[in-house]
VOGU-458509 format. One record per residue (C-alpha): residue in one letter; x, y, z. Coordinates in steps of 0.05 Angstrom, whole numbers. Example, Ala and Ser with C-alpha at 12.3 -4.5 7.8 and 13.67 -1.06 7.14 Angstrom:
2
@kollum->a | u->246 | v->-90 | w->156 .
@kollum->s | u->273 | v->-21 | w->143 .
//
This chain:
415
@kollum->m | u->-32 | v->1929 | w->3634 .
@kollum->f | u->17 | v->1890 | w->3598 .
@kollum->r | u->65 | v->1925 | w->3572 .
@kollum->p | u->118 | v->1906 | w->3506 .
@kollum->l | u->172 | v->1901 | w->3550 .
@kollum->e | u->145 | v->1857 | w->3601 .
@kollum->a | u->117 | v->1809 | w->3538 .
@kollum->y | u->190 | v->1811 | w->3499 .
@kollum->i | u->224 | v->1787 | w->3566 .
@kollum->g | u->166 | v->1736 | w->3577 .
@kollum->l | u->172 | v->1705 | w->3513 .
@kollum->r | u->243 | v->1711 | w->3508 .
@kollum->y | u->253 | v->1671 | w->3569 .
@kollum->t | u->209 | v->1619 | w->3534 .
@kollum->r | u->252 | v->1620 | w->3471 .
@kollum->a | u->315 | v->1606 | w->3504 .
@kollum->r | u->362 | v->1554 | w->3517 .
@kollum->r | u->361 | v->1526 | w->3583 .
@kollum->r | u->425 | v->1505 | w->3621 .
@kollum->n | u->380 | v->1460 | w->3662 .
@kollum->r | u->348 | v->1409 | w->3609 .
@kollum->y | u->306 | v->1380 | w->3664 .
@kollum->i | u->267 | v->1447 | w->3663 .
@kollum->s | u->257 | v->1443 | w->3585 .
@kollum->f | u->231 | v->1371 | w->3590 .
@kollum->i | u->186 | v->1392 | w->3648 .
@kollum->a | u->160 | v->1456 | w->3601 .
@kollum->g | u->157 | v->1405 | w->3541 .
@kollum->s | u->108 | v->1354 | w->3580 .
@kollum->s | u->60 | v->1412 | w->3602 .
@kollum->m | u->51 | v->1428 | w->3531 .
@kollum->l | u->47 | v->1356 | w->3506 .
@kollum->g | u->-1 | v->1348 | w->3568 .
@kollum->t | u->-41 | v->1403 | w->3553 .
@kollum->a | u->-44 | v->1386 | w->3475 .
@kollum->l | u->-75 | v->1310 | w->3489 .
@kollum->g | u->-122 | v->1334 | w->3541 .
@kollum->v | u->-153 | v->1375 | w->3495 .
@kollum->l | u->-156 | v->1330 | w->3444 .
@kollum->a | u->-183 | v->1279 | w->3488 .
@kollum->l | u->-239 | v->1324 | w->3508 .
@kollum->i | u->-259 | v->1348 | w->3435 .
@kollum->t | u->-262 | v->1278 | w->3415 .
@kollum->v | u->-293 | v->1243 | w->3473 .
@kollum->l | u->-349 | v->1293 | w->3476 .
@kollum->s | u->-356 | v->1293 | w->3401 .
@kollum->v | u->-366 | v->1216 | w->3410 .
@kollum->m | u->-414 | v->1228 | w->3461 .
@kollum->n | u->-456 | v->1282 | w->3425 .
@kollum->g | u->-457 | v->1226 | w->3364 .
@kollum->f | u->-490 | v->1171 | w->3409 .
@kollum->e | u->-536 | v->1221 | w->3432 .
@kollum->r | u->-556 | v->1242 | w->3366 .
@kollum->e | u->-559 | v->1166 | w->3344 .
@kollum->i | u->-606 | v->1151 | w->3403 .
@kollum->r | u->-650 | v->1208 | w->3398 .
@kollum->d | u->-658 | v->1197 | w->3317 .
@kollum->r | u->-671 | v->1125 | w->3331 .
@kollum->m | u->-714 | v->1136 | w->3391 .
@kollum->l | u->-752 | v->1184 | w->3356 .
@kollum->s | u->-764 | v->1150 | w->3290 .
@kollum->f | u->-808 | v->1104 | w->3325 .
@kollum->a | u->-838 | v->1153 | w->3386 .
@kollum->s | u->-885 | v->1209 | w->3386 .
@kollum->h | u->-854 | v->1276 | w->3373 .
@kollum->v | u->-924 | v->1308 | w->3404 .
@kollum->t | u->-980 | v->1268 | w->3427 .
@kollum->v | u->-1050 | v->1292 | w->3432 .
@kollum->s | u->-1100 | v->1257 | w->3484 .
@kollum->g | u->-1159 | v->1256 | w->3529 .
@kollum->k | u->-1156 | v->1274 | w->3602 .
@kollum->n | u->-1193 | v->1210 | w->3620 .
@kollum->e | u->-1141 | v->1171 | w->3570 .
@kollum->e | u->-1203 | v->1167 | w->3513 .
@kollum->l | u->-1211 | v->1213 | w->3448 .
@kollum->a | u->-1276 | v->1208 | w->3426 .
@kollum->d | u->-1276 | v->1270 | w->3374 .
@kollum->w | u->-1212 | v->1243 | w->3342 .
@kollum->r | u->-1246 | v->1248 | w->3274 .
@kollum->e | u->-1252 | v->1318 | w->3276 .
@kollum->l | u->-1198 | v->1336 | w->3311 .
@kollum->l | u->-1144 | v->1295 | w->3256 .
@kollum->p | u->-1157 | v->1338 | w->3202 .
@kollum->g | u->-1142 | v->1404 | w->3237 .
@kollum->l | u->-1080 | v->1379 | w->3267 .
@kollum->r | u->-1046 | v->1351 | w->3205 .
@kollum->v | u->-1050 | v->1426 | w->3176 .
@kollum->e | u->-1018 | v->1456 | w->3240 .
@kollum->p | u->-948 | v->1494 | w->3222 .
@kollum->g | u->-894 | v->1445 | w->3228 .
@kollum->v | u->-933 | v->1388 | w->3229 .
@kollum->e | u->-914 | v->1333 | w->3179 .
@kollum->g | u->-962 | v->1272 | w->3199 .
@kollum->a | u->-1015 | v->1253 | w->3247 .
@kollum->a | u->-1041 | v->1182 | w->3268 .
@kollum->p | u->-1090 | v->1161 | w->3321 .
@kollum->f | u->-1076 | v->1103 | w->3368 .
@kollum->v | u->-1100 | v->1061 | w->3417 .
@kollum->e | u->-1053 | v->1044 | w->3475 .
@kollum->m | u->-1057 | v->994 | w->3531 .
@kollum->q | u->-1018 | v->944 | w->3577 .
@kollum->g | u->-1018 | v->877 | w->3563 .
@kollum->m | u->-993 | v->806 | w->3585 .
@kollum->l | u->-968 | v->757 | w->3531 .
@kollum->t | u->-965 | v->686 | w->3533 .
@kollum->a | u->-945 | v->629 | w->3493 .
@kollum->g | u->-930 | v->560 | w->3524 .
@kollum->s | u->-891 | v->565 | w->3581 .
@kollum->a | u->-866 | v->642 | w->3562 .
@kollum->v | u->-900 | v->695 | w->3593 .
@kollum->s | u->-876 | v->772 | w->3586 .
@kollum->g | u->-906 | v->837 | w->3597 .
@kollum->a | u->-914 | v->888 | w->3541 .
@kollum->l | u->-945 | v->960 | w->3514 .
@kollum->v | u->-994 | v->938 | w->3464 .
@kollum->r | u->-1004 | v->994 | w->3412 .
@kollum->g | u->-1065 | v->993 | w->3367 .
@kollum->i | u->-1046 | v->1027 | w->3299 .
@kollum->f | u->-1079 | v->1042 | w->3230 .
@kollum->p | u->-1019 | v->1014 | w->3186 .
@kollum->g | u->-1043 | v->1060 | w->3136 .
@kollum->d | u->-1033 | v->1126 | w->3182 .
@kollum->e | u->-974 | v->1097 | w->3221 .
@kollum->s | u->-918 | v->1110 | w->3165 .
@kollum->r | u->-940 | v->1182 | w->3173 .
@kollum->v | u->-910 | v->1183 | w->3244 .
@kollum->s | u->-859 | v->1129 | w->3248 .
@kollum->a | u->-808 | v->1095 | w->3212 .
@kollum->v | u->-829 | v->1025 | w->3230 .
@kollum->t | u->-839 | v->1005 | w->3162 .
@kollum->g | u->-768 | v->1011 | w->3148 .
@kollum->h | u->-751 | v->970 | w->3211 .
@kollum->m | u->-793 | v->911 | w->3197 .
@kollum->k | u->-747 | v->848 | w->3199 .
@kollum->a | u->-808 | v->801 | w->3176 .
@kollum->g | u->-875 | v->818 | w->3154 .
@kollum->s | u->-910 | v->877 | w->3138 .
@kollum->l | u->-956 | v->930 | w->3174 .
@kollum->d | u->-1005 | v->917 | w->3121 .
@kollum->d | u->-1019 | v->843 | w->3151 .
@kollum->l | u->-1049 | v->879 | w->3208 .
@kollum->r | u->-1126 | v->880 | w->3190 .
@kollum->s | u->-1192 | v->890 | w->3233 .
@kollum->r | u->-1213 | v->833 | w->3264 .
@kollum->g | u->-1159 | v->798 | w->3238 .
@kollum->w | u->-1124 | v->787 | w->3302 .
@kollum->g | u->-1057 | v->800 | w->3284 .
@kollum->i | u->-998 | v->818 | w->3325 .
@kollum->i | u->-928 | v->849 | w->3302 .
@kollum->l | u->-872 | v->839 | w->3356 .
@kollum->g | u->-806 | v->876 | w->3377 .
@kollum->a | u->-745 | v->834 | w->3365 .
@kollum->e | u->-721 | v->825 | w->3433 .
@kollum->l | u->-798 | v->812 | w->3456 .
@kollum->a | u->-802 | v->753 | w->3405 .
@kollum->r | u->-736 | v->725 | w->3412 .
@kollum->a | u->-751 | v->724 | w->3490 .
@kollum->m | u->-814 | v->690 | w->3480 .
@kollum->g | u->-788 | v->640 | w->3424 .
@kollum->l | u->-836 | v->666 | w->3371 .
@kollum->y | u->-834 | v->665 | w->3299 .
@kollum->l | u->-886 | v->691 | w->3243 .
@kollum->g | u->-942 | v->644 | w->3247 .
@kollum->d | u->-946 | v->626 | w->3319 .
@kollum->q | u->-998 | v->645 | w->3363 .
@kollum->l | u->-996 | v->675 | w->3432 .
@kollum->q | u->-1043 | v->698 | w->3480 .
@kollum->l | u->-1066 | v->775 | w->3501 .
@kollum->l | u->-1092 | v->786 | w->3570 .
@kollum->t | u->-1116 | v->856 | w->3588 .
@kollum->p | u->-1129 | v->891 | w->3650 .
@kollum->q | u->-1196 | v->900 | w->3628 .
@kollum->a | u->-1238 | v->848 | w->3671 .
@kollum->q | u->-1300 | v->812 | w->3646 .
@kollum->v | u->-1361 | v->771 | w->3690 .
@kollum->t | u->-1360 | v->702 | w->3670 .
@kollum->p | u->-1393 | v->639 | w->3712 .
@kollum->a | u->-1328 | v->624 | w->3737 .
@kollum->g | u->-1325 | v->693 | w->3765 .
@kollum->i | u->-1285 | v->760 | w->3745 .
@kollum->l | u->-1230 | v->748 | w->3695 .
@kollum->p | u->-1182 | v->782 | w->3654 .
@kollum->r | u->-1202 | v->795 | w->3580 .
@kollum->m | u->-1156 | v->746 | w->3536 .
@kollum->k | u->-1153 | v->745 | w->3465 .
@kollum->r | u->-1111 | v->696 | w->3414 .
@kollum->f | u->-1069 | v->739 | w->3368 .
@kollum->t | u->-1026 | v->706 | w->3307 .
@kollum->v | u->-947 | v->740 | w->3303 .
@kollum->v | u->-957 | v->767 | w->3229 .
@kollum->g | u->-891 | v->810 | w->3236 .
@kollum->i | u->-828 | v->827 | w->3273 .
@kollum->f | u->-790 | v->896 | w->3278 .
@kollum->e | u->-724 | v->913 | w->3304 .
@kollum->i | u->-715 | v->990 | w->3324 .
@kollum->g | u->-647 | v->985 | w->3358 .
@kollum->i | u->-680 | v->1005 | w->3423 .
@kollum->n | u->-681 | v->961 | w->3478 .
@kollum->e | u->-752 | v->1002 | w->3506 .
@kollum->y | u->-786 | v->982 | w->3430 .
@kollum->d | u->-754 | v->913 | w->3419 .
@kollum->r | u->-771 | v->881 | w->3488 .
@kollum->h | u->-833 | v->915 | w->3510 .
@kollum->l | u->-875 | v->943 | w->3444 .
@kollum->a | u->-926 | v->897 | w->3405 .
@kollum->l | u->-969 | v->929 | w->3362 .
@kollum->i | u->-1040 | v->909 | w->3337 .
@kollum->h | u->-1090 | v->939 | w->3293 .
@kollum->a | u->-1125 | v->998 | w->3333 .
@kollum->e | u->-1191 | v->975 | w->3317 .
@kollum->d | u->-1179 | v->902 | w->3352 .
@kollum->a | u->-1145 | v->941 | w->3410 .
@kollum->a | u->-1213 | v->989 | w->3412 .
@kollum->r | u->-1249 | v->927 | w->3420 .
@kollum->l | u->-1214 | v->891 | w->3474 .
@kollum->l | u->-1214 | v->959 | w->3514 .
@kollum->r | u->-1287 | v->969 | w->3496 .
@kollum->i | u->-1279 | v->1038 | w->3485 .
@kollum->g | u->-1321 | v->1044 | w->3420 .
@kollum->d | u->-1303 | v->1082 | w->3360 .
@kollum->a | u->-1255 | v->1122 | w->3414 .
@kollum->v | u->-1181 | v->1120 | w->3412 .
@kollum->s | u->-1121 | v->1137 | w->3464 .
@kollum->g | u->-1101 | v->1196 | w->3425 .
@kollum->v | u->-1065 | v->1225 | w->3365 .
@kollum->r | u->-991 | v->1218 | w->3351 .
@kollum->l | u->-956 | v->1275 | w->3312 .
@kollum->r | u->-893 | v->1280 | w->3277 .
@kollum->l | u->-861 | v->1349 | w->3264 .
@kollum->g | u->-811 | v->1371 | w->3213 .
@kollum->d | u->-763 | v->1402 | w->3266 .
@kollum->l | u->-766 | v->1352 | w->3326 .
@kollum->f | u->-734 | v->1405 | w->3370 .
@kollum->t | u->-795 | v->1454 | w->3355 .
@kollum->a | u->-833 | v->1405 | w->3400 .
@kollum->p | u->-837 | v->1449 | w->3459 .
@kollum->q | u->-868 | v->1506 | w->3422 .
@kollum->v | u->-915 | v->1464 | w->3384 .
@kollum->r | u->-937 | v->1433 | w->3453 .
@kollum->a | u->-951 | v->1494 | w->3481 .
@kollum->r | u->-988 | v->1527 | w->3426 .
@kollum->l | u->-1035 | v->1461 | w->3414 .
@kollum->q | u->-1052 | v->1468 | w->3488 .
@kollum->r | u->-1072 | v->1536 | w->3486 .
@kollum->e | u->-1112 | v->1525 | w->3424 .
@kollum->l | u->-1144 | v->1458 | w->3440 .
@kollum->g | u->-1155 | v->1484 | w->3516 .
@kollum->k | u->-1160 | v->1436 | w->3582 .
@kollum->e | u->-1205 | v->1386 | w->3555 .
@kollum->y | u->-1141 | v->1358 | w->3523 .
@kollum->r | u->-1075 | v->1336 | w->3541 .
@kollum->v | u->-1011 | v->1348 | w->3502 .
@kollum->s | u->-949 | v->1331 | w->3516 .
@kollum->d | u->-881 | v->1323 | w->3473 .
@kollum->w | u->-818 | v->1278 | w->3467 .
@kollum->s | u->-784 | v->1324 | w->3511 .
@kollum->l | u->-825 | v->1306 | w->3569 .
@kollum->d | u->-834 | v->1241 | w->3557 .
@kollum->h | u->-765 | v->1216 | w->3553 .
@kollum->a | u->-740 | v->1277 | w->3602 .
@kollum->t | u->-710 | v->1225 | w->3650 .
@kollum->f | u->-664 | v->1191 | w->3587 .
@kollum->f | u->-638 | v->1248 | w->3562 .
@kollum->s | u->-621 | v->1283 | w->3626 .
@kollum->a | u->-582 | v->1223 | w->3642 .
@kollum->l | u->-544 | v->1235 | w->3574 .
@kollum->r | u->-531 | v->1301 | w->3595 .
@kollum->l | u->-508 | v->1289 | w->3660 .
@kollum->e | u->-455 | v->1231 | w->3634 .
@kollum->k | u->-432 | v->1283 | w->3584 .
@kollum->r | u->-420 | v->1331 | w->3642 .
@kollum->m | u->-386 | v->1283 | w->3686 .
@kollum->m | u->-342 | v->1251 | w->3627 .
@kollum->f | u->-325 | v->1333 | w->3615 .
@kollum->l | u->-297 | v->1335 | w->3687 .
@kollum->i | u->-261 | v->1275 | w->3689 .
@kollum->l | u->-226 | v->1289 | w->3621 .
@kollum->l | u->-212 | v->1357 | w->3646 .
@kollum->l | u->-170 | v->1326 | w->3704 .
@kollum->v | u->-120 | v->1311 | w->3647 .
@kollum->v | u->-110 | v->1389 | w->3630 .
@kollum->a | u->-100 | v->1402 | w->3703 .
@kollum->v | u->-47 | v->1350 | w->3713 .
@kollum->a | u->-13 | v->1389 | w->3647 .
@kollum->a | u->-27 | v->1456 | w->3686 .
@kollum->f | u->4 | v->1433 | w->3746 .
@kollum->n | u->71 | v->1414 | w->3703 .
@kollum->i | u->69 | v->1492 | w->3680 .
@kollum->v | u->71 | v->1508 | w->3761 .
@kollum->s | u->126 | v->1462 | w->3765 .
@kollum->t | u->164 | v->1489 | w->3700 .
@kollum->l | u->155 | v->1563 | w->3726 .
@kollum->m | u->182 | v->1548 | w->3797 .
@kollum->m | u->240 | v->1524 | w->3769 .
@kollum->v | u->250 | v->1580 | w->3722 .
@kollum->v | u->239 | v->1625 | w->3780 .
@kollum->t | u->296 | v->1592 | w->3820 .
@kollum->e | u->340 | v->1598 | w->3761 .
@kollum->k | u->331 | v->1669 | w->3731 .
@kollum->q | u->334 | v->1697 | w->3808 .
@kollum->s | u->387 | v->1740 | w->3795 .
@kollum->d | u->361 | v->1762 | w->3727 .
@kollum->i | u->298 | v->1781 | w->3775 .
@kollum->a | u->347 | v->1819 | w->3821 .
@kollum->i | u->374 | v->1858 | w->3762 .
@kollum->l | u->311 | v->1878 | w->3732 .
@kollum->r | u->286 | v->1902 | w->3801 .
@kollum->t | u->353 | v->1945 | w->3812 .
@kollum->l | u->335 | v->1969 | w->3744 .
@kollum->g | u->268 | v->1998 | w->3762 .
@kollum->m | u->224 | v->1941 | w->3745 .
@kollum->s | u->165 | v->1945 | w->3793 .
@kollum->p | u->142 | v->1874 | w->3830 .
@kollum->g | u->73 | v->1875 | w->3788 .
@kollum->a | u->116 | v->1875 | w->3720 .
@kollum->v | u->160 | v->1820 | w->3746 .
@kollum->t | u->92 | v->1777 | w->3758 .
@kollum->r | u->67 | v->1796 | w->3686 .
@kollum->v | u->142 | v->1775 | w->3653 .
@kollum->f | u->126 | v->1699 | w->3686 .
@kollum->i | u->55 | v->1703 | w->3673 .
@kollum->v | u->66 | v->1711 | w->3595 .
@kollum->q | u->119 | v->1656 | w->3593 .
@kollum->g | u->66 | v->1609 | w->3630 .
@kollum->s | u->16 | v->1625 | w->3590 .
@kollum->v | u->47 | v->1617 | w->3527 .
@kollum->l | u->62 | v->1541 | w->3542 .
@kollum->g | u->-15 | v->1540 | w->3556 .
@kollum->i | u->-34 | v->1570 | w->3493 .
@kollum->v | u->8 | v->1534 | w->3449 .
@kollum->g | u->-12 | v->1470 | w->3483 .
@kollum->t | u->-80 | v->1485 | w->3476 .
@kollum->l | u->-69 | v->1508 | w->3403 .
@kollum->l | u->-41 | v->1446 | w->3385 .
@kollum->g | u->-94 | v->1403 | w->3418 .
@kollum->t | u->-145 | v->1434 | w->3385 .
@kollum->l | u->-112 | v->1430 | w->3309 .
@kollum->a | u->-107 | v->1360 | w->3315 .
@kollum->g | u->-172 | v->1346 | w->3359 .
@kollum->v | u->-221 | v->1382 | w->3319 .
@kollum->p | u->-206 | v->1349 | w->3243 .
@kollum->f | u->-194 | v->1282 | w->3296 .
@kollum->a | u->-266 | v->1292 | w->3317 .
@kollum->l | u->-295 | v->1310 | w->3245 .
@kollum->n | u->-261 | v->1252 | w->3212 .
@kollum->l | u->-274 | v->1193 | w->3269 .
@kollum->e | u->-322 | v->1156 | w->3230 .
@kollum->t | u->-271 | v->1144 | w->3176 .
@kollum->i | u->-210 | v->1134 | w->3216 .
@kollum->v | u->-246 | v->1085 | w->3266 .
@kollum->p | u->-258 | v->1037 | w->3212 .
@kollum->v | u->-190 | v->1038 | w->3185 .
@kollum->l | u->-157 | v->1027 | w->3255 .
@kollum->e | u->-205 | v->964 | w->3255 .
@kollum->k | u->-184 | v->935 | w->3193 .
@kollum->t | u->-113 | v->948 | w->3208 .
@kollum->f | u->-104 | v->919 | w->3274 .
@kollum->g | u->-160 | v->860 | w->3264 .
@kollum->f | u->-210 | v->876 | w->3320 .
@kollum->h | u->-282 | v->913 | w->3318 .
@kollum->l | u->-287 | v->971 | w->3375 .
@kollum->f | u->-367 | v->954 | w->3378 .
@kollum->p | u->-386 | v->890 | w->3350 .
@kollum->p | u->-446 | v->885 | w->3312 .
@kollum->d | u->-467 | v->826 | w->3344 .
@kollum->v | u->-461 | v->860 | w->3410 .
@kollum->y | u->-480 | v->926 | w->3392 .
@kollum->y | u->-542 | v->959 | w->3353 .
@kollum->i | u->-489 | v->1016 | w->3343 .
@kollum->s | u->-435 | v->983 | w->3314 .
@kollum->q | u->-400 | v->1048 | w->3289 .
@kollum->v | u->-369 | v->1103 | w->3328 .
@kollum->p | u->-410 | v->1162 | w->3314 .
@kollum->s | u->-384 | v->1231 | w->3323 .
@kollum->q | u->-417 | v->1301 | w->3318 .
@kollum->l | u->-373 | v->1365 | w->3333 .
@kollum->q | u->-401 | v->1415 | w->3366 .
@kollum->w | u->-366 | v->1488 | w->3365 .
@kollum->s | u->-394 | v->1506 | w->3426 .
@kollum->d | u->-360 | v->1447 | w->3463 .
@kollum->v | u->-295 | v->1469 | w->3423 .
@kollum->a | u->-308 | v->1534 | w->3453 .
@kollum->i | u->-311 | v->1511 | w->3527 .
@kollum->v | u->-255 | v->1464 | w->3520 .
@kollum->v | u->-213 | v->1522 | w->3491 .
@kollum->v | u->-234 | v->1569 | w->3551 .
@kollum->c | u->-223 | v->1526 | w->3608 .
@kollum->a | u->-156 | v->1497 | w->3584 .
@kollum->l | u->-132 | v->1569 | w->3571 .
@kollum->a | u->-160 | v->1586 | w->3644 .
@kollum->l | u->-129 | v->1533 | w->3682 .
@kollum->s | u->-57 | v->1550 | w->3640 .
@kollum->l | u->-67 | v->1616 | w->3659 .
@kollum->l | u->-94 | v->1601 | w->3733 .
@kollum->a | u->-21 | v->1556 | w->3742 .
@kollum->t | u->18 | v->1614 | w->3724 .
@kollum->l | u->-3 | v->1664 | w->3784 .
@kollum->y | u->32 | v->1628 | w->3839 .
@kollum->p | u->98 | v->1620 | w->3812 .
@kollum->a | u->91 | v->1694 | w->3782 .
@kollum->r | u->80 | v->1719 | w->3849 .
@kollum->r | u->142 | v->1682 | w->3874 .
@kollum->a | u->180 | v->1720 | w->3830 .
@kollum->a | u->155 | v->1786 | w->3845 .
@kollum->r | u->175 | v->1773 | w->3916 .
@kollum->v | u->251 | v->1759 | w->3903 .
@kollum->e | u->290 | v->1810 | w->3945 .
@kollum->p | u->350 | v->1841 | w->3896 .
@kollum->a | u->394 | v->1844 | w->3950 .
@kollum->e | u->388 | v->1778 | w->3974 .
@kollum->a | u->390 | v->1740 | w->3909 .
@kollum->l | u->449 | v->1781 | w->3884 .
@kollum->g | u->484 | v->1769 | w->3948 .
@kollum->y | u->493 | v->1690 | w->3928 .
@kollum->d | u->530 | v->1720 | w->3862 .
//
């Protein structure tokens, strides 16, 4: 338990002018190192939160929040199911789809693609593809029109533009006099979209759902129904509720399951960056150890006098814990006071720096996300502050114990 006397002496040692300026320099550098470490941690974690938010929003502006499908990948009663799904709590939109893997060929260009059949009038209820069309429109997809909309990277890789034609080969085989051949159909490019996510821009093609059903020979059935939620973070709860209501004849999934690997990788990267940058704070903590060890050496006679006046070894330990903790607390406080405003205004600061020094951190012709996003989470700030204070406190323990073991007779014998 800390007493006022121990705290007073520890704070006085911290404020006192030391005869050894080198000790003062080490103490200042340890505070500065702690502050810079906390500043870097808060800023980098905020930037990583911002990138995760941008990627998640872009991905889920096009991907399904919740998907309802049949166990055999066909949903025959979707027309009866659709009205009930649209009025489910939390559901803002629902749209049927037909999905299959296909091979696209145009001249010598060949590329695999995920082909999704959609109803143009319903698609805007579950995705933001309408706002990401670079050319053409979803309305250009018509039943038996055999039109196709390609992702920008897919179109670029195959050298296709509006009005060009391509061949779509599906895995479904057909028997001909020449033998068993894959089904093939000629399509015309009627649109190009760009989401900013390679998974879609490079590997996705859209056609009319009725054309897709004809190619798959599934009649009036679809692959499933895609749902869009008002709050995408409620997807696991909505999925569980729908699974209970619909029963085992249906399969219900959500984005947290469909993209679990990707978002797990983002979280792992964030944890590793946190640990790497925490080493900066750890180095500053080692400076606190050095500072206190030199102070203990310098103050041996003072410690001996305090011991002869009746101060216990535990009290001496707490004196130097106070002194070292002050360095850590001040450094952490300075880093937090600088890091929080910096992270909150990073999206404004970076463009000013780019304009001042004439460079682009993320050139728009190379990166889809050309601005540095930032999202400060107070839970991250709390974790950073607690870790910095804990490291600073741990750094004081060894020097403080050394101070408590100073023998008064031996220390005063040299004075």
